[in-house]
C-alpha positions in Angstrom: 1.4 -26.0 -11.1 1.7 -28.6 -13.8 3.7 -27.8 -16.9 2.2 -28.9 -20.2 5.3 -29.3 -22.3 7.8 -31.3 -20.2 8.6 -35.0 -20.5 6.4 -37.0 -18.2 7.2 -40.7 -17.7 4.1 -42.7 -18.3 3.1 -45.7 -16.2 5.3 -48.1 -18.3 8.3 -45.8 -18.2 7.9 -45.2 -14.5 8.0 -48.9 -13.9 11.0 -49.3 -16.1 12.8 -46.5 -14.2 11.9 -48.1 -10.9 13.0 -51.5 -12.0 16.3 -50.1 -13.4 17.1 -48.2 -10.2 16.3 -51.3 -8.1 18.6 -53.4 -10.3 21.4 -50.9 -9.8 20.6 -51.1 -6.1 21.2 -54.9 -6.2 24.6 -54.3 -7.7 25.4 -51.9 -4.9 24.1 -54.3 -2.3 26.4 -57.1 -3.7 29.4 -54.8 -3.1 28.1 -53.7 0.3 28.0 -57.3 1.5 31.7 -57.9 0.9 35.0 -56.2 1.4 35.6 -53.1 -0.7 38.2 -50.4 -1.1 37.6 -46.8 -0.3 39.3 -44.0 -2.3 39.4 -40.3 -1.6 38.2 -37.8 -4.2 39.7 -34.4 -4.7 37.2 -32.8 -2.4 38.2 -35.3 0.3 34.9 -37.1 0.2 35.0 -40.9 0.0 34.5 -43.0 -3.2 33.9 -46.7 -3.4 33.4 -49.1 -6.4 29.7 -49.1 -5.5 29.5 -45.4 -6.4 30.9 -46.1 -9.8 28.9 -49.3 -10.4 25.7 -47.5 -9.6 26.7 -44.5 -11.8 27.3 -46.6 -14.8 24.1 -48.6 -14.4 21.9 -45.6 -13.9 23.5 -43.7 -16.8 23.0 -46.7 -19.1 19.4 -47.0 -18.0 18.6 -43.3 -18.7 20.5 -43.2 -22.0 18.4 -46.2 -23.1 15.0 -44.8 -21.9 15.5 -41.1 -22.7 18.5 -40.6 -25.0 17.4 -37.0 -25.7 17.7 -35.8 -22.1 21.2 -34.9 -20.8 22.5 -36.4 -17.6 24.4 -34.8 -14.7 25.8 -37.3 -12.1 28.0 -36.7 -9.1 30.4 -39.2 -10.6 30.4 -37.9 -14.2 32.9 -35.4 -15.5 32.4 -31.8 -14.6 29.9 -30.0 -17.0 30.4 -26.3 -17.1 27.6 -24.0 -16.2 27.8 -22.4 -19.6 26.6 -25.7 -21.0 24.1 -26.8 -18.5 22.4 -23.4 -18.0 20.9 -23.9 -21.5 19.3 -27.2 -20.4 15.6 -27.0 -20.1 15.5 -30.4 -18.6 18.0 -33.0 -17.4 18.5 -36.0 -15.2 20.4 -35.3 -11.9 21.9 -38.4 -10.2 23.5 -39.2 -7.0 24.5 -42.9 -7.6 25.2 -43.5 -3.9 24.0 -40.9 -1.5 25.4 -41.5 2.0 28.7 -43.1 1.0 29.8 -42.5 4.6 26.9 -44.6 5.8 27.7 -47.2 3.2 31.2 -47.5 4.5 29.9 -47.7 8.1 27.5 -50.4 7.0 24.5 -49.0 8.8 22.3 -49.4 5.7 21.3 -45.7 5.5 22.3 -44.9 1.9 20.3 -44.4 -1.2 20.4 -44.2 -5.0 18.8 -40.9 -6.2 17.4 -40.2 -9.6 15.7 -36.8 -10.3 14.3 -35.2 -13.4 14.8 -31.4 -13.4 12.6 -29.1 -15.4 13.6 -25.4 -15.6 15.3 -25.7 -12.2 12.5 -27.6 -10.5 12.7 -31.3 -9.5 9.5 -32.7 -11.1 10.2 -36.4 -10.8 12.3 -38.4 -8.4 13.2 -41.9 -7.3 15.0 -42.6 -4.0 15.9 -46.3 -3.5 17.3 -47.7 -0.3 18.8 -51.2 -1.2 19.3 -52.4 2.4 15.8 -51.5 3.4 14.3 -52.8 0.2 12.2 -49.6 -0.1 11.8 -47.1 -2.9 10.1 -43.7 -2.7 9.0 -42.0 -5.9 6.9 -39.0 -6.9 6.0 -36.9 -9.9 4.7 -33.3 -10.0 0.9 -33.2 -10.4 0.6 -37.0 -10.1 1.5 -38.0 -6.5 4.0 -39.9 -4.4 4.4 -43.5 -3.4 6.4 -45.8 -1.1 7.2 -49.2 -2.7 8.1 -52.1 -0.5 7.9 -55.9 -1.2 6.5 -55.0 -4.6 3.5 -53.1 -3.1 3.1 -49.4 -3.8 1.3 -47.3 -1.2 0.5 -43.6 -1.7 2.2 -41.2 0.7 1.4 -37.7 1.9 3.0 -35.3 4.3 1.2 -34.6 7.5 0.0 -31.4 9.1 2.0 -30.1 12.1 0.6 -31.5 15.3 -0.3 -29.2 18.2 2.9 -29.3 20.2 0.9 -29.3 23.4 -0.7 -32.6 22.4 2.1 -34.3 20.4 5.7 -33.5 19.9 7.0 -32.4 16.5 9.3 -34.8 14.8 12.5 -33.2 13.6 14.9 -35.2 11.5 18.7 -34.5 11.4 21.8 -35.8 9.8 23.6 -38.7 11.4 27.0 -37.6 10.1 26.7 -33.9 9.6 25.5 -31.9 12.6 25.8 -28.1 12.9 25.6 -25.3 15.5 22.7 -23.8 13.5 20.7 -27.0 13.8 21.2 -27.0 17.5 20.1 -23.4 17.7 17.1 -24.1 15.6 16.0 -27.0 17.8 16.5 -25.0 21.0 13.9 -22.5 19.8 11.2 -25.1 18.9 8.2 -26.1 21.0 8.1 -29.7 22.2 9.8 -32.0 19.7 11.6 -35.2 19.2 14.7 -35.7 17.1 15.4 -38.5 14.7 18.9 -39.0 13.3 19.3 -40.6 9.9 21.7 -40.7 6.9 21.3 -39.7 3.3 18.2 -38.5 1.6 16.1 -40.9 3.8 15.5 -37.8 6.0 13.5 -36.1 3.2 11.6 -39.3 2.6 10.5 -39.4 6.2 8.9 -35.9 5.7 7.3 -37.1 2.4 5.6 -40.1 4.1 4.4 -38.1 7.1 6.8 -39.8 9.6 8.6 -36.5 10.3 7.5 -32.9 10.3 10.7 -31.0 9.6 14.1 -31.5 8.2 16.3 -28.4 8.6 19.5 -29.0 6.7 21.8 -26.2 8.0 25.0 -27.7 6.7 26.4 -28.1 3.2 24.9 -30.3 0.6 25.0 -30.6 -3.2 22.0 -30.5 -5.6 22.4 -34.2 -6.5 22.1 -35.0 -2.8 18.6 -33.6 -2.5 16.8 -33.2 -5.9 15.2 -36.7 -6.1 13.9 -36.6 -2.6 12.8 -33.0 -3.0 10.6 -34.2 -5.9 9.1 -36.9 -3.7 8.4 -34.4 -0.9 6.7 -31.9 -3.2 4.7 -34.6 -5.0 3.5 -35.7 -1.5 2.3 -32.2 -0.7 5.3 -30.8 1.1 7.8 -28.1 0.4 11.6 -27.7 0.4 12.7 -24.1 1.0 15.9 -22.1 0.8 16.4 -21.5 4.6 17.5 -17.9 4.1 14.7 -16.7 1.7 11.9 -19.3 2.3 11.7 -19.5 -1.5 11.4 -23.0 -3.1 14.8 -24.7 -3.4 15.9 -24.8 -7.1 18.6 -26.5 -9.1 21.0 -25.3 -11.8 20.8 -21.6 -11.0 24.5 -20.9 -10.7 28.0 -22.2 -11.4 28.2 -24.0 -8.1 26.2 -27.1 -7.5 26.2 -26.5 -3.7 22.8 -26.0 -2.1 22.0 -23.1 0.2 20.9 -24.2 3.7 17.3 -25.5 3.4 14.4 -26.8 5.3 11.9 -29.5 4.2 8.4 -29.4 5.8 5.0 -30.8 5.5 3.5 -27.5 6.6 4.7 -24.0 7.2 4.4 -22.5 10.6 5.4 -19.1 12.2 6.9 -21.1 15.1 9.5 -22.9 13.0 10.1 -20.0 10.7 11.0 -17.8 13.7 13.2 -20.6 15.1 14.9 -20.8 11.7 15.5 -17.1 11.5 17.0 -17.1 15.0 19.3 -20.0 14.2 20.6 -18.4 11.0 21.4 -15.1 12.8 22.5 -16.4 16.2 25.4 -18.5 15.0 28.5 -16.5 13.9 29.7 -17.2 10.3 33.2 -18.5 10.1 
């Protein structure tokens, strides 16, 4: 359902946002193509100069275009829940999603920019610098894939009959889980596709994959931009335990619950998901 009172980037602003994110991507690509140092953050996740270069570029872009909207970035200082729970809308950034893939130099990393409205990702841009592709979408407007300067509308696809065509299930290249294996074991005929970063969600958005069960930890900035694209393309992203829509900024922690992105709901995958969540002992 469209909301009548939230900030909606118009055509000119959408283009400025896309151009700005792609410009930040070129800065990241310059670092990617040469030697760079890798640091370790307090949570033991890796950090490179590309993460910070992208962070500063994206924050500057948004502060110029929408100075009235607060910004929460993975690489910004911690903002207490007492402060952000009062935000009606805010920008949520992952300046470099897939830092491990960036370090491995396999090209599967993205820059993620999402606009959150009352907990719902309503606008998102996902840019993959090595691929030269951007995906973006806005609630009530639609979703597009932009390549070589050409924008093509995208939509999720309906689940194929597994007796006629295998379901395509996308999983993480770097973060597998026993729950994911248990889920897949209960599905009808399917093919697996492994990929890094939020590209997995984009495959669902453009109809190249049917399901993305993320049964391993993620943070809200990892997923919000691509979730907006999936929903704008006609799909859904659900909390795996409740099958309620995944939402942001609902608690002190910025960790997501396990979730599943889909183009279409089906009792077959819902039963497989329930089995997987209950079959694997919690540690």
